[in-house]
Structure formats: C-alpha cells, structure tokens
KETIVO-49256 format. One record per residue (C-alpha): x, y, z; residue in one letter. Coordinates in steps of 0.5 Angstrom, whole numbers. Layout:
! KETIVO-49256
<<X Y Z> 'a'> ...
This chain:
! KETIVO-49256
<<15 9 -37> 'x'> <<10 4 -40> 'x'> <<13 -2 -36> 'x'> <<12 2 -30> 'x'> <<4 4 -31> 'x'> <<3 -4 -33> 'x'> <<7 -5 -26> 'x'> <<2 0 -22> 'x'> <<-4 -3 -26> 'x'> <<-2 -10 -23> 'x'> <<-1 -8 -16> 'x'> <<-7 -4 -16> 'x'> <<-11 -10 -19> 'x'> <<-8 -15 -14> 'x'> <<-10 -10 -8> 'x'> <<-17 -10 -10> 'x'> <<-17 -17 -11> 'x'> <<-14 -18 -4> 'x'> <<-19 -13 -1> 'x'> <<-25 -16 -4> 'x'> <<-23 -23 -2> 'x'> <<-22 -20 5> 'x'> <<-29 -17 5> 'x'> <<-32 -23 3> 'x'> <<-29 -27 9> 'x'> <<-30 -22 14> 'x'> <<-38 -22 12> 'x'> <<-38 -30 12> 'x'> <<-35 -30 19> 'x'> <<-40 -24 22> 'x'> <<-45 -28 19> 'x'> <<-42 -34 23> 'x'> <<-42 -38 16> 'x'> <<-34 -40 17> 'x'> <<-30 -40 23> 'x'> <<-23 -36 22> 'x'> <<-18 -42 22> 'x'> <<-11 -44 21> 'x'> <<-9 -43 13> 'x'> <<-8 -51 12> 'x'> <<-14 -53 16> 'x'> <<-15 -58 10> 'x'> <<-9 -62 12> 'x'> <<-13 -64 19> 'x'> <<-18 -68 21> 'x'> <<-23 -67 26> 'x'> <<-25 -72 31> 'x'> <<-32 -71 34> 'x'> <<-34 -75 40> 'x'> <<-41 -74 42> 'x'> <<-47 -77 47> 'x'> <<-53 -79 44> 'x'> <<-51 -78 37> 'x'> <<-54 -84 33> 'x'> <<-51 -84 26> 'x'> <<-58 -83 23> 'x'> <<-59 -77 27> 'x'> <<-52 -74 25> 'x'> <<-54 -76 18> 'x'> <<-61 -72 18> 'x'> <<-57 -66 21> 'x'> <<-52 -66 16> 'x'> <<-57 -67 10> 'x'> <<-61 -61 13> 'x'> <<-55 -57 14> 'x'> <<-54 -50 11> 'x'> <<-48 -51 7> 'x'> <<-50 -47 1> 'x'> <<-44 -43 -2> 'x'> <<-40 -49 -1> 'x'> <<-42 -51 -8> 'x'> <<-42 -58 -5> 'x'> <<-47 -64 -5> 'x'> <<-48 -70 0> 'x'> <<-49 -77 -1> 'x'> <<-50 -82 5> 'x'> <<-47 -89 5> 'x'> <<-51 -93 10> 'x'> <<-46 -99 9> 'x'> <<-40 -95 11> 'x'> <<-44 -91 16> 'x'> <<-41 -85 12> 'x'> <<-43 -78 8> 'x'> <<-39 -76 2> 'x'> <<-39 -69 0> 'x'> <<-37 -67 -7> 'x'> <<-35 -60 -8> 'x'> <<-33 -57 -15> 'x'> <<-25 -58 -14> 'x'> <<-25 -62 -7> 'x'> <<-28 -68 -4> 'x'> <<-29 -70 4> 'x'> <<-33 -75 8> 'x'> <<-35 -76 15> 'x'> <<-36 -83 18> 'x'> <<-38 -86 24> 'x'> <<-31 -89 27> 'x'> <<-33 -92 34> 'x'> <<-38 -93 39> 'x'> <<-36 -94 46> 'x'> <<-43 -95 49> 'x'> <<-45 -88 51> 'x'> <<-41 -84 46> 'x'> <<-40 -84 39> 'x'> <<-34 -82 35> 'x'> <<-34 -79 28> 'x'> <<-28 -77 23> 'x'> <<-29 -72 18> 'x'> <<-23 -70 13> 'x'> <<-22 -67 6> 'x'> <<-20 -73 2> 'x'> <<-17 -69 -4> 'x'> <<-17 -62 -7> 'x'> <<-15 -59 -13> 'x'> <<-9 -54 -12> 'x'> <<-5 -49 -15> 'x'> <<2 -48 -11> 'x'> <<0 -52 -5> 'x'> <<-7 -47 -4> 'x'> <<-13 -51 -6> 'x'> <<-18 -48 -10> 'x'> <<-25 -47 -6> 'x'> <<-21 -46 1> 'x'> <<-27 -41 3> 'x'> <<-32 -46 1> 'x'> <<-29 -52 4> 'x'> <<-29 -48 11> 'x'> <<-36 -47 10> 'x'> <<-37 -54 9> 'x'> <<-33 -56 15> 'x'> <<-37 -50 19> 'x'> <<-43 -53 17> 'x'> <<-41 -60 20> 'x'> <<-39 -57 26> 'x'> <<-45 -54 28> 'x'> <<-49 -60 26> 'x'> <<-45 -64 31> 'x'> <<-45 -58 37> 'x'> <<-53 -58 36> 'x'> <<-54 -65 37> 'x'> <<-49 -65 43> 'x'> <<-47 -58 46> 'x'> <<-42 -62 50> 'x'> <<-39 -65 44> 'x'> <<-31 -66 44> 'x'> <<-27 -64 38> 'x'> <<-20 -66 37> 'x'> <<-16 -64 31> 'x'> <<-11 -69 28> 'x'> <<-6 -68 22> 'x'> <<-7 -73 16> 'x'> <<-2 -75 12> 'x'> <<-2 -71 5> 'x'> <<1 -74 -1> 'x'> <<1 -70 -8> 'x'> <<3 -71 -15> 'x'> <<6 -67 -20> 'x'> <<1 -64 -25> 'x'> <<6 -67 -31> 'x'> <<4 -74 -29> 'x'> 
C-alpha cells in the first residue's frame, strides 16, 4: 500500500510539473517571446540573408533586443564580426558569414550546451534567445531569407 501511494504521488508530481511547464510555454508563445519549434532546434544553425544589414546595424539591434528571460549576456567581437552569447548552461554565436555586394549573410548557432539524457538544460531560454535574434533580422529586413541547416553535434560522456 505504501509503495502504491508513493507511485501515485510521483505520477501526480510529474503531471503538475508538465502542466506548469506547458502553461509557461503557451504564455511565452502567446506573448510572442518564443516560437513553437521542433524539439531539437538547437542542433540546427540558422542562416539569415538580408539586404541593407551592415554588421554594425545588426549588432546594435541585437544588443538592444529584449532577450530577457534567456539569462544570457551578449558580447560583440569586431575582429571576427560576431556576437557571442553566454547563457547559464549554453553558448551561442552569430557572425557575418558572407557579403555578395547587395546582401549580407549571417550565421547563428548554439555552440555548446549542458544536457541530461540529450535534452539541454535551459531549452526554453535558448528558444527565447533565438526568437529575439530572428526578430532583429526581420526588423532590419522584413524580406530576409532564413534557412535552417543541421550542424554537426558531438558529445562526450560525463565520465570523461
């Protein structure tokens, strides 16, 4: 009987955590703070192609962007034409990849993250950051092209 009660309490606890998490996610989607993405979005890079998007303009937009709730800080690197983001358990960056004269190409990806059973800690916060970055690019050029490409992900066992 005691084991049965423990199992019921465990199931109830899991259900409560799930419902609260779903409520938070739905509220963030409704507030346009995150986008409903595929589960493993962090294993993809986003390539933005924009017109009239100088590096300085993009960086200023990102530094002014509201990515509160992501728990991240942003650092500009002029030498690499990049912005590095550091969250509590992950790192990301975007950099100017190319310029074909009229259009500028920027590359955004998550570089590393701490995970448990393949799921990153702070997945929602990663989504908040990515959504904020996307909004910056779309505000600069509403006709921006966005392409998602898989990145090579390597992992190391925790015992190493």
